[in-house]
TIRO-2110 file (N, C-alpha, C; in Angstrom, 1 decimal):
// TIRO-2110
-22.4, 32.3, -7.1, N, 1, A
-21.6, 31.3, -7.7, CA, 1, A
-22.0, 30.0, -7.5, C, 1, A
-22.1, 29.1, -8.5, N, 2, A
-22.5, 27.8, -8.3, CA, 2, A
-21.4, 26.8, -8.0, C, 2, A
-21.8, 25.7, -7.3, N, 3, A
-20.8, 24.7, -7.0, CA, 3, A
-20.7, 23.8, -8.2, C, 3, A
-19.4, 23.7, -8.8, N, 4, A
-19.2, 22.9, -9.9, CA, 4, A
-18.6, 21.6, -9.6, C, 4, A
-18.4, 21.3, -8.2, N, 5, A
-17.7, 20.0, -7.8, CA, 5, A
-18.7, 18.9, -8.1, C, 5, A
-18.2, 17.7, -8.5, N, 6, A
-19.0, 16.5, -8.7, CA, 6, A
-19.8, 16.3, -7.4, C, 6, A
-21.1, 15.8, -7.4, N, 7, A
-21.8, 15.5, -6.2, CA, 7, A
-21.0, 14.6, -5.3, C, 7, A
-20.4, 13.5, -5.8, N, 8, A
-19.8, 12.5, -4.9, CA, 8, A
-18.6, 13.2, -4.3, C, 8, A
-18.0, 14.0, -5.0, N, 9, A
-16.8, 14.6, -4.3, CA, 9, A
-17.2, 15.6, -3.3, C, 9, A
-18.3, 16.2, -3.5, N, 10, A
-18.8, 17.2, -2.5, CA, 10, A
-19.2, 16.5, -1.2, C, 10, A
-19.9, 15.3, -1.4, N, 11, A
-20.3, 14.3, -0.4, CA, 11, A
-19.0, 14.0, 0.5, C, 11, A
-17.9, 13.7, -0.3, N, 12, A
-16.6, 13.3, 0.5, CA, 12, A
-16.2, 14.5, 1.3, C, 12, A
-16.1, 15.7, 0.7, N, 13, A
-15.7, 16.9, 1.3, CA, 13, A
-16.5, 17.3, 2.6, C, 13, A
-17.8, 17.0, 2.5, N, 14, A
-18.8, 17.4, 3.4, CA, 14, A
-19.2, 16.3, 4.5, C, 14, A
-18.5, 15.1, 4.3, N, 15, A
-18.8, 14.0, 5.2, CA, 15, A
-18.5, 14.3, 6.7, C, 15, A
-19.4, 13.8, 7.5, N, 16, A
-19.3, 14.0, 8.8, CA, 16, A
-18.7, 12.8, 9.5, C, 16, A
-17.3, 12.8, 9.5, N, 17, A
-16.6, 11.6, 10.1, CA, 17, A
-16.1, 10.6, 9.1, C, 17, A
-15.3, 9.8, 9.6, N, 18, A
-14.6, 8.8, 8.7, CA, 18, A
-15.5, 7.7, 8.3, C, 18, A
-16.5, 7.3, 9.0, N, 19, A
-17.5, 6.3, 8.5, CA, 19, A
-18.2, 6.9, 7.3, C, 19, A
-18.6, 8.2, 7.3, N, 20, A
-19.2, 8.7, 6.2, CA, 20, A
-18.3, 8.8, 5.0, C, 20, A
-17.1, 9.2, 5.2, N, 21, A
-16.0, 9.3, 4.2, CA, 21, A
-15.9, 7.9, 3.6, C, 21, A
-15.8, 6.9, 4.4, N, 22, A
-15.5, 5.5, 3.8, CA, 22, A
-16.7, 5.0, 3.0, C, 22, A
-17.9, 5.4, 3.5, N, 23, A
-19.1, 5.0, 2.7, CA, 23, A
-19.1, 5.7, 1.3, C, 23, A
-18.6, 6.9, 1.2, N, 24, A
-18.5, 7.6, -0.1, CA, 24, A
-17.4, 7.0, -0.9, C, 24, A
-16.3, 6.6, -0.3, N, 25, A
-15.3, 5.9, -1.1, CA, 25, A
-15.6, 4.6, -1.6, C, 25, A
-16.4, 3.9, -0.9, N, 26, A
-16.8, 2.6, -1.2, CA, 26, A
-17.9, 2.7, -2.4, C, 26, A
-18.7, 3.7, -2.5, N, 27, A
-19.7, 3.9, -3.5, CA, 27, A
-19.1, 4.6, -4.7, C, 27, A
-18.0, 5.1, -4.7, N, 28, A
-17.5, 5.9, -5.8, CA, 28, A
-17.1, 5.1, -7.0, C, 28, A
-17.5, 5.4, -8.2, N, 29, A
-17.1, 4.7, -9.3, CA, 29, A
-15.7, 4.8, -9.7, C, 29, A
-15.1, 3.7, -10.3, N, 30, A
-13.6, 3.7, -10.5, CA, 30, A
-13.2, 4.9, -11.4, C, 30, A
-14.1, 5.2, -12.3, N, 31, A
-13.7, 6.3, -13.3, CA, 31, A
-13.4, 7.6, -12.5, C, 31, A
-14.3, 7.9, -11.5, N, 32, A
-14.1, 9.0, -10.7, CA, 32, A
-12.9, 8.9, -9.8, C, 32, A
-12.6, 7.7, -9.1, N, 33, A
-11.5, 7.5, -8.3, CA, 33, A
-10.2, 7.7, -9.1, C, 33, A
-10.1, 7.3, -10.4, N, 34, A
-9.0, 7.4, -11.2, CA, 34, A
-8.7, 8.9, -11.7, C, 34, A
-9.9, 9.5, -12.1, N, 35, A
-9.7, 10.9, -12.7, CA, 35, A
-9.4, 11.9, -11.5, C, 35, A
-9.9, 11.7, -10.4, N, 36, A
-9.9, 12.7, -9.3, CA, 36, A
-9.0, 12.3, -8.2, C, 36, A
-8.2, 11.2, -8.4, N, 37, A
-7.6, 10.7, -7.1, CA, 37, A
-6.6, 11.7, -6.4, C, 37, A
-6.0, 12.7, -7.0, N, 38, A
-5.3, 13.7, -6.2, CA, 38, A
-6.2, 14.6, -5.4, C, 38, A
-7.5, 14.9, -5.9, N, 39, A
-8.4, 15.6, -5.1, CA, 39, A
-8.9, 14.8, -3.9, C, 39, A
-9.2, 13.5, -4.2, N, 40, A
-9.8, 12.6, -3.2, CA, 40, A
-8.7, 12.4, -2.1, C, 40, A
-7.5, 12.1, -2.5, N, 41, A
-6.4, 11.9, -1.6, CA, 41, A
-6.3, 13.1, -0.7, C, 41, A
-6.2, 14.3, -1.3, N, 42, A
-6.0, 15.5, -0.4, CA, 42, A
-7.2, 15.7, 0.5, C, 42, A
-8.4, 15.4, 0.1, N, 43, A
-9.6, 15.4, 1.0, CA, 43, A
-9.4, 14.5, 2.2, C, 43, A
-8.9, 13.2, 1.9, N, 44, A
-8.7, 12.3, 3.0, CA, 44, A
-7.6, 12.7, 3.9, C, 44, A
-6.5, 13.2, 3.3, N, 45, A
-5.4, 13.6, 4.1, CA, 45, A
-5.7, 14.8, 5.0, C, 45, A
-6.5, 15.8, 4.4, N, 46, A
-6.8, 17.0, 5.2, CA, 46, A
-7.7, 16.6, 6.4, C, 46, A
-8.6, 15.5, 6.2, N, 47, A
-9.4, 15.0, 7.3, CA, 47, A
-8.7, 14.1, 8.3, C, 47, A
-7.4, 13.7, 7.9, N, 48, A
-6.6, 12.8, 8.8, CA, 48, A
-7.2, 11.3, 8.6, C, 48, A
-7.8, 11.0, 7.5, N, 49, A
-8.4, 9.8, 7.2, CA, 49, A
-7.4, 8.8, 6.5, C, 49, A
-6.5, 8.3, 7.3, N, 50, A
-5.4, 7.5, 6.7, CA, 50, A
-5.9, 6.3, 5.9, C, 50, A
-7.0, 5.6, 6.5, N, 51, A
-7.5, 4.4, 5.7, CA, 51, A
-8.1, 4.8, 4.4, C, 51, A
-8.6, 6.0, 4.3, N, 52, A
-9.2, 6.5, 3.1, CA, 52, A
-8.2, 6.7, 2.0, C, 52, A
-7.1, 7.4, 2.4, N, 53, A
-6.0, 7.6, 1.3, CA, 53, A
-5.4, 6.3, 1.0, C, 53, A
-5.2, 5.5, 1.8, N, 54, A
-4.6, 4.1, 1.6, CA, 54, A
-5.5, 3.3, 0.7, C, 54, A
-6.8, 3.3, 1.0, N, 55, A
-7.7, 2.5, 0.2, CA, 55, A
-7.8, 3.1, -1.2, C, 55, A
-7.7, 4.4, -1.3, N, 56, A
-7.7, 5.1, -2.6, CA, 56, A
-6.4, 4.5, -3.4, C, 56, A
-5.3, 4.6, -2.8, N, 57, A
-4.1, 4.3, -3.5, CA, 57, A
-4.1, 2.7, -3.9, C, 57, A
-4.7, 1.9, -3.1, N, 58, A
-4.8, 0.4, -3.4, CA, 58, A
-5.8, 0.3, -4.6, C, 58, A
-6.9, 1.1, -4.6, N, 59, A
-7.9, 1.0, -5.6, CA, 59, A
-7.3, 1.4, -7.0, C, 59, A
-6.6, 2.5, -6.9, N, 60, A
-6.0, 3.1, -8.2, CA, 60, A
-5.0, 2.1, -8.7, C, 60, A
-4.2, 1.5, -7.8, N, 61, A
-3.2, 0.5, -8.2, CA, 61, A
-3.8, -0.7, -8.9, C, 61, A
-4.9, -1.1, -8.3, N, 62, A
-5.6, -2.3, -8.9, CA, 62, A
-6.2, -1.9, -10.2, C, 62, A
-6.8, -0.6, -10.4, N, 63, A
-7.3, -0.2, -11.7, CA, 63, A
-6.2, -0.1, -12.8, C, 63, A
-5.1, 0.3, -12.4, N, 64, A
-4.0, 0.5, -13.4, CA, 64, A
-3.1, -0.7, -13.6, C, 64, A
-3.3, -1.8, -12.9, N, 65, A
-2.5, -3.1, -12.9, CA, 65, A
-2.5, -3.7, -14.3, C, 65, A
-1.4, -4.1, -14.8, N, 66, A
-1.3, -4.9, -15.9, CA, 66, A
-2.1, -6.3, -15.7, C, 66, A
-2.9, -6.7, -16.6, N, 67, A
-3.7, -8.0, -16.4, CA, 67, A
-3.0, -9.1, -17.0, C, 67, A
-3.4, -10.3, -16.6, N, 68, A
-2.8, -11.5, -17.2, CA, 68, A
-3.7, -11.8, -18.5, C, 68, A
-3.4, -13.1, -19.0, N, 69, A
-4.0, -13.5, -20.4, CA, 69, A
-5.5, -13.7, -20.1, C, 69, A
-6.0, -13.8, -18.9, N, 70, A
-7.5, -14.0, -18.6, CA, 70, A
-8.1, -12.7, -18.3, C, 70, A
-7.3, -11.6, -18.2, N, 71, A
-7.9, -10.3, -18.0, CA, 71, A
-7.9, -10.0, -16.4, C, 71, A
-7.2, -10.9, -15.7, N, 72, A
-7.1, -10.7, -14.2, CA, 72, A
-6.0, -10.0, -13.7, C, 72, A
-6.1, -9.1, -12.6, N, 73, A
-5.0, -8.3, -12.1, CA, 73, A
-4.1, -9.4, -11.3, C, 73, A
-2.9, -8.9, -10.9, N, 74, A
-2.1, -9.8, -10.1, CA, 74, A
-2.9, -10.3, -8.8, C, 74, A
-2.8, -11.6, -8.6, N, 75, A
-3.7, -12.2, -7.5, CA, 75, A
-3.4, -11.6, -6.2, C, 75, A
-2.2, -11.4, -5.9, N, 76, A
-1.8, -10.7, -4.6, CA, 76, A
-2.4, -9.4, -4.4, C, 76, A
-2.4, -8.6, -5.4, N, 77, A
-2.9, -7.2, -5.3, CA, 77, A
-4.5, -7.2, -5.3, C, 77, A
-5.1, -8.2, -6.0, N, 78, A
-6.5, -8.2, -6.1, CA, 78, A
-7.0, -8.8, -4.6, C, 78, A
-6.3, -9.8, -4.0, N, 79, A
-6.7, -10.3, -2.8, CA, 79, A
-6.5, -9.1, -1.7, C, 79, A
-5.4, -8.4, -1.8, N, 80, A
-5.2, -7.3, -0.7, CA, 80, A
-6.3, -6.2, -0.9, C, 80, A
-6.6, -5.9, -2.1, N, 81, A
-7.6, -4.9, -2.4, CA, 81, A
-8.9, -5.4, -1.9, C, 81, A
-9.3, -6.6, -2.0, N, 82, A
-10.5, -7.2, -1.5, CA, 82, A
-10.6, -7.2, -0.1, C, 82, A
-9.5, -7.6, 0.6, N, 83, A
-9.4, -7.5, 2.1, CA, 83, A
-9.6, -6.2, 2.6, C, 83, A
-9.1, -5.1, 2.0, N, 84, A
-9.1, -3.8, 2.4, CA, 84, A
-10.5, -3.3, 2.2, C, 84, A
-11.1, -3.5, 1.1, N, 85, A
-12.5, -3.2, 0.8, CA, 85, A
-13.4, -3.8, 1.9, C, 85, A
-13.3, -5.0, 2.2, N, 86, A
-14.2, -5.7, 3.2, CA, 86, A
-14.0, -5.1, 4.5, C, 86, A
-12.8, -4.7, 4.9, N, 87, A
-12.6, -4.2, 6.2, CA, 87, A
-13.2, -2.7, 6.3, C, 87, A
-13.0, -2.0, 5.2, N, 88, A
-13.6, -0.6, 5.1, CA, 88, A
-15.2, -0.8, 5.2, C, 88, A
-15.8, -1.7, 4.5, N, 89, A
-17.2, -2.0, 4.5, CA, 89, A
-17.7, -2.4, 6.0, C, 89, A
-16.9, -3.2, 6.6, N, 90, A
-17.2, -3.5, 8.0, CA, 90, A
-17.2, -2.3, 8.9, C, 90, A
-16.2, -1.4, 8.7, N, 91, A
-16.0, -0.2, 9.4, CA, 91, A
-17.3, 0.7, 9.2, C, 91, A
-17.7, 0.8, 8.0, N, 92, A
-18.9, 1.6, 7.6, CA, 92, A
-20.2, 1.0, 8.4, C, 92, A
-20.2, -0.3, 8.4, N, 93, A
-21.4, -0.9, 9.0, CA, 93, A
-21.3, -0.9, 10.5, C, 93, A
-20.1, -0.5, 11.1, N, 94, A
-20.0, -0.5, 12.5, CA, 94, A
-19.7, -1.9, 13.2, C, 94, A
-19.2, -2.8, 12.3, N, 95, A
-18.7, -4.1, 12.9, CA, 95, A
-17.3, -4.0, 13.2, C, 95, A
-17.0, -4.4, 14.4, N, 96, A
-15.6, -4.4, 14.9, CA, 96, A
-15.0, -5.7, 15.0, C, 96, A
END
């Protein structure tokens, strides 16, 4: 039997620790995050990676947010998502 899971989802499932999981989440295309968010959420929860499922929820919320007349998402949501992304990137890099 062949593995039909998307490679990036397989990487998330097979990740060795939260830093590796965070790295996969940061690299994941928005389209994959949106389409497979229940699967990704379940993988993060199963691993006990709270920052992962919270980051995913924030990212999905940002993607689904109604935009203003300039095409921008709500400023508070965009700011919070950017701070979360930056913190996760620092975690991946080992910056404390």
